[in-house]
C-alpha positions, 0 to 999 in steps of 0.5 A: 520631841526634845526636852531640855533640863538644866543641870542642878535644878529642882526640875532635874532633882524631881525627874531623878526622884521620879525615875528612882521611884519608878524603878523601885516600884517596878522591882517590888511589883514585878519580881517573883519574890517582890515585897508586894507579893509577900503582903497579907490582907491584914498588911494591906488593910493597915497600909490603906486604912484611913487615919486622921492627923491625930492617928485615929481612924 
């Protein structure tokens, strides 16, 4: 299957951004000294805590 992407379009920018995010996430998660492996339980709870738009939980 082939996919044609027109240069300098929103679609091309989105695809490039997705590729960059994929590479970054793989680097952060898979490396031995990756950022994810250094997070504490408290860090994760803070990152995933549900907050409202006014900043309150």
